[in-house]
N, CA, C and O atoms as CSV, one atom per row, in Angstrom:
chain,resi,resn,atom,element,x,y,z
A,1,MET,N,N,-47.708,32.571,148.236
A,1,MET,CA,C,-49.113,32.763,148.480
A,1,MET,C,C,-49.753,31.394,148.629
A,1,MET,O,O,-49.515,30.500,147.816
A,2,VAL,N,N,-50.536,31.234,149.629
A,2,VAL,CA,C,-51.324,30.017,149.797
A,2,VAL,C,C,-52.688,30.293,149.192
A,2,VAL,O,O,-53.327,31.299,149.500
A,3,VAL,N,N,-53.128,29.381,148.320
A,3,VAL,CA,C,-54.369,29.600,147.594
A,3,VAL,C,C,-55.322,28.444,147.883
A,3,VAL,O,O,-54.924,27.282,147.958
A,4,TYR,N,N,-56.567,28.798,148.040
A,4,TYR,CA,C,-57.602,27.794,148.288
A,4,TYR,C,C,-58.821,28.164,147.474
A,4,TYR,O,O,-59.373,29.253,147.631
A,5,ASP,N,N,-59.247,27.253,146.597
A,5,ASP,CA,C,-60.440,27.478,145.787
A,5,ASP,C,C,-61.286,26.212,145.837
A,5,ASP,O,O,-61.043,25.277,145.075
A,6,PRO,N,N,-62.277,26.169,146.726
A,6,PRO,CA,C,-63.058,24.942,146.894
A,6,PRO,C,C,-63.832,24.534,145.642
A,6,PRO,O,O,-64.240,23.379,145.529
A,7,LYS,N,N,-64.042,25.455,144.702
A,7,LYS,CA,C,-64.739,25.100,143.462
A,7,LYS,C,C,-63.862,24.196,142.594
A,7,LYS,O,O,-64.374,23.330,141.884
A,8,ARG,N,N,-62.554,24.394,142.649
A,8,ARG,CA,C,-61.627,23.601,141.831
A,8,ARG,C,C,-61.113,22.370,142.567
A,8,ARG,O,O,-61.014,21.292,141.981
A,9,SER,N,N,-60.788,22.524,143.837
A,9,SER,CA,C,-60.202,21.427,144.600
A,9,SER,C,C,-60.308,21.738,146.086
A,9,SER,O,O,-60.186,22.894,146.489
A,10,PRO,N,N,-60.533,20.720,146.897
A,10,PRO,CA,C,-60.598,20.962,148.346
A,10,PRO,C,C,-59.219,21.109,148.991
A,10,PRO,O,O,-59.121,21.273,150.207
A,11,GLN,N,N,-58.154,21.052,148.186
A,11,GLN,CA,C,-56.798,21.129,148.722
A,11,GLN,C,C,-56.300,22.572,148.763
A,11,GLN,O,O,-56.789,23.446,148.047
A,12,TYR,N,N,-55.316,22.786,149.621
A,12,TYR,CA,C,-54.603,24.051,149.669
A,12,TYR,C,C,-53.370,23.932,148.781
A,12,TYR,O,O,-52.761,22.865,148.703
A,13,PHE,N,N,-53.001,25.019,148.113
A,13,PHE,CA,C,-51.823,25.025,147.259
A,13,PHE,C,C,-50.917,26.186,147.649
A,13,PHE,O,O,-51.385,27.271,147.994
A,14,LEU,N,N,-49.643,25.942,147.588
A,14,LEU,CA,C,-48.649,26.988,147.785
A,14,LEU,C,C,-48.087,27.297,146.406
A,14,LEU,O,O,-47.362,26.487,145.829
A,15,LEU,N,N,-48.419,28.462,145.884
A,15,LEU,CA,C,-47.962,28.864,144.560
A,15,LEU,C,C,-47.062,30.076,144.693
A,15,LEU,O,O,-47.326,30.984,145.481
A,16,VAL,N,N,-46.002,30.074,143.914
A,16,VAL,CA,C,-45.002,31.129,144.012
A,16,VAL,C,C,-44.942,31.891,142.700
A,16,VAL,O,O,-44.966,31.296,141.623
A,17,THR,N,N,-44.865,33.215,142.799
A,17,THR,CA,C,-44.717,34.061,141.631
A,17,THR,C,C,-43.837,35.247,141.991
A,17,THR,O,O,-43.741,35.641,143.153
A,18,ASN,N,N,-43.200,35.804,140.977
A,18,ASN,CA,C,-42.422,37.023,141.211
A,18,ASN,C,C,-43.252,38.270,140.907
A,18,ASN,O,O,-42.753,39.390,141.012
A,19,ASN,N,N,-44.504,38.081,140.536
A,19,ASN,CA,C,-45.419,39.192,140.283
A,19,ASN,C,C,-46.053,39.588,141.621
A,19,ASN,O,O,-46.983,38.932,142.091
A,20,LEU,N,N,-45.556,40.637,142.215
A,20,LEU,CA,C,-46.020,41.033,143.543
A,20,LEU,C,C,-47.437,41.604,143.544
A,20,LEU,O,O,-48.037,41.772,144.606
A,21,GLU,N,N,-47.969,41.898,142.372
A,21,GLU,CA,C,-49.334,42.422,142.274
A,21,GLU,C,C,-50.349,41.319,141.962
A,21,GLU,O,O,-51.543,41.593,141.842
A,22,ALA,N,N,-49.886,40.087,141.833
A,22,ALA,CA,C,-50.765,38.971,141.476
A,22,ALA,C,C,-51.706,38.643,142.627
A,22,ALA,O,O,-51.364,38.805,143.798
A,23,ASN,N,N,-52.889,38.182,142.268
A,23,ASN,CA,C,-53.837,37.723,143.283
A,23,ASN,C,C,-54.083,36.227,143.082
A,23,ASN,O,O,-53.661,35.658,142.076
A,24,GLY,N,N,-54.751,35.603,144.018
A,24,GLY,CA,C,-54.974,34.163,143.989
A,24,GLY,C,C,-55.607,33.636,142.716
A,24,GLY,O,O,-55.066,32.710,142.112
A,25,PRO,N,N,-56.746,34.196,142.281
A,25,PRO,CA,C,-57.375,33.678,141.063
A,25,PRO,C,C,-56.475,33.782,139.823
A,25,PRO,O,O,-56.480,32.885,138.979
A,26,TRP,N,N,-55.711,34.862,139.711
A,26,TRP,CA,C,-54.812,35.017,138.559
A,26,TRP,C,C,-53.730,33.946,138.589
A,26,TRP,O,O,-53.422,33.343,137.561
A,27,ILE,N,N,-53.150,33.706,139.770
A,27,ILE,CA,C,-52.099,32.702,139.894
A,27,ILE,C,C,-52.646,31.322,139.537
A,27,ILE,O,O,-51.990,30.564,138.822
A,28,ILE,N,N,-53.821,30.995,140.019
A,28,ILE,CA,C,-54.437,29.694,139.719
A,28,ILE,C,C,-54.651,29.544,138.218
A,28,ILE,O,O,-54.358,28.489,137.657
A,29,GLU,N,N,-55.148,30.563,137.572
A,29,GLU,CA,C,-55.413,30.506,136.123
A,29,GLU,C,C,-54.116,30.318,135.337
A,29,GLU,O,O,-54.062,29.498,134.420
A,30,GLU,N,N,-53.082,31.062,135.686
A,30,GLU,CA,C,-51.796,30.946,134.992
A,30,GLU,C,C,-51.179,29.571,135.225
A,30,GLU,O,O,-50.638,28.973,134.295
A,31,TYR,N,N,-51.251,29.069,136.440
A,31,TYR,CA,C,-50.728,27.753,136.758
A,31,TYR,C,C,-51.464,26.690,135.950
A,31,TYR,O,O,-50.842,25.763,135.430
A,32,SER,N,N,-52.775,26.819,135.843
A,32,SER,CA,C,-53.581,25.864,135.089
A,32,SER,C,C,-53.168,25.847,133.618
A,32,SER,O,O,-53.052,24.778,133.019
A,33,LYS,N,N,-52.948,27.015,133.041
A,33,LYS,CA,C,-52.510,27.090,131.638
A,33,LYS,C,C,-51.170,26.392,131.464
A,33,LYS,O,O,-50.986,25.621,130.522
A,34,ARG,N,N,-50.250,26.655,132.354
A,34,ARG,CA,C,-48.915,26.061,132.251
A,34,ARG,C,C,-48.979,24.553,132.436
A,34,ARG,O,O,-48.286,23.815,131.735
A,35,TRP,N,N,-49.796,24.088,133.364
A,35,TRP,CA,C,-49.890,22.658,133.611
A,35,TRP,C,C,-50.362,21.922,132.361
A,35,TRP,O,O,-49.869,20.834,132.067
A,36,LYS,N,N,-51.302,22.493,131.629
A,36,LYS,CA,C,-51.787,21.867,130.391
A,36,LYS,C,C,-50.649,21.720,129.389
A,36,LYS,O,O,-50.532,20.687,128.730
A,37,ILE,N,N,-49.817,22.736,129.269
A,37,ILE,CA,C,-48.680,22.688,128.349
A,37,ILE,C,C,-47.694,21.616,128.801
A,37,ILE,O,O,-47.203,20.842,127.979
A,38,GLU,N,N,-47.403,21.563,130.089
A,38,GLU,CA,C,-46.453,20.583,130.618
A,38,GLU,C,C,-46.918,19.159,130.349
A,38,GLU,O,O,-46.107,18.302,129.998
A,39,THR,N,N,-48.214,18.894,130.510
A,39,THR,CA,C,-48.704,17.531,130.276
A,39,THR,C,C,-48.657,17.170,128.796
A,39,THR,O,O,-48.401,16.014,128.459
A,40,VAL,N,N,-48.896,18.121,127.910
A,40,VAL,CA,C,-48.790,17.859,126.468
A,40,VAL,C,C,-47.353,17.496,126.112
A,40,VAL,O,O,-47.119,16.549,125.360
A,41,ILE,N,N,-46.395,18.239,126.644
A,41,ILE,CA,C,-44.981,17.963,126.367
A,41,ILE,C,C,-44.591,16.592,126.920
A,41,ILE,O,O,-43.922,15.818,126.234
A,42,ARG,N,N,-44.996,16.287,128.139
A,42,ARG,CA,C,-44.674,14.992,128.735
A,42,ARG,C,C,-45.261,13.851,127.910
A,42,ARG,O,O,-44.580,12.855,127.665
A,43,ASN,N,N,-46.509,13.982,127.481
A,43,ASN,CA,C,-47.148,12.935,126.685
A,43,ASN,C,C,-46.451,12.762,125.338
A,43,ASN,O,O,-46.292,11.638,124.861
A,44,ALA,N,N,-46.039,13.862,124.727
A,44,ALA,CA,C,-45.321,13.782,123.451
A,44,ALA,C,C,-43.995,13.054,123.635
A,44,ALA,O,O,-43.633,12.215,122.810
A,45,LYS,N,N,-43.272,13.361,124.697
A,45,LYS,CA,C,-41.994,12.695,124.959
A,45,LYS,C,C,-42.206,11.202,125.204
A,45,LYS,O,O,-41.418,10.378,124.740
A,46,GLN,N,N,-43.260,10.856,125.928
A,46,GLN,CA,C,-43.541,9.443,126.177
A,46,GLN,C,C,-43.871,8.722,124.872
A,46,GLN,O,O,-43.431,7.593,124.654
A,47,SER,N,N,-44.633,9.365,124.019
A,47,SER,CA,C,-45.009,8.748,122.737
A,47,SER,C,C,-43.797,8.529,121.851
A,47,SER,O,O,-43.758,7.564,121.087
A,48,LEU,N,N,-42.807,9.408,121.938
A,48,LEU,CA,C,-41.593,9.298,121.138
A,48,LEU,C,C,-40.518,8.453,121.800
A,48,LEU,O,O,-39.455,8.227,121.222
A,49,GLY,N,N,-40.795,7.986,123.014
A,49,GLY,CA,C,-39.828,7.159,123.736
A,49,GLY,C,C,-38.659,7.947,124.290
A,49,GLY,O,O,-37.579,7.387,124.474
A,50,LEU,N,N,-38.842,9.231,124.562
A,50,LEU,CA,C,-37.754,10.075,125.045
A,50,LEU,C,C,-37.651,10.088,126.563
A,50,LEU,O,O,-36.674,10.609,127.103
A,51,LEU,N,N,-38.622,9.536,127.259
A,51,LEU,CA,C,-38.588,9.481,128.721
A,51,LEU,C,C,-38.213,8.084,129.155
A,51,LEU,O,O,-38.584,7.106,128.505
A,52,THR,N,N,-37.499,7.986,130.220
A,52,THR,CA,C,-37.103,6.668,130.722
A,52,THR,C,C,-38.084,6.172,131.739
A,52,THR,O,O,-37.917,5.076,132.274
């Protein structure tokens, strides 16, 4: 699904899901939640010196 939300970003995004009933706003919200978790994990690894 290609998603475009000018309120969040002027860019187009290609987001993939296996939920065939998902719509654009739901995918964007779920992606946003996951991205926050990913950045917390990355920052923790950097603080502990686990990333090269």
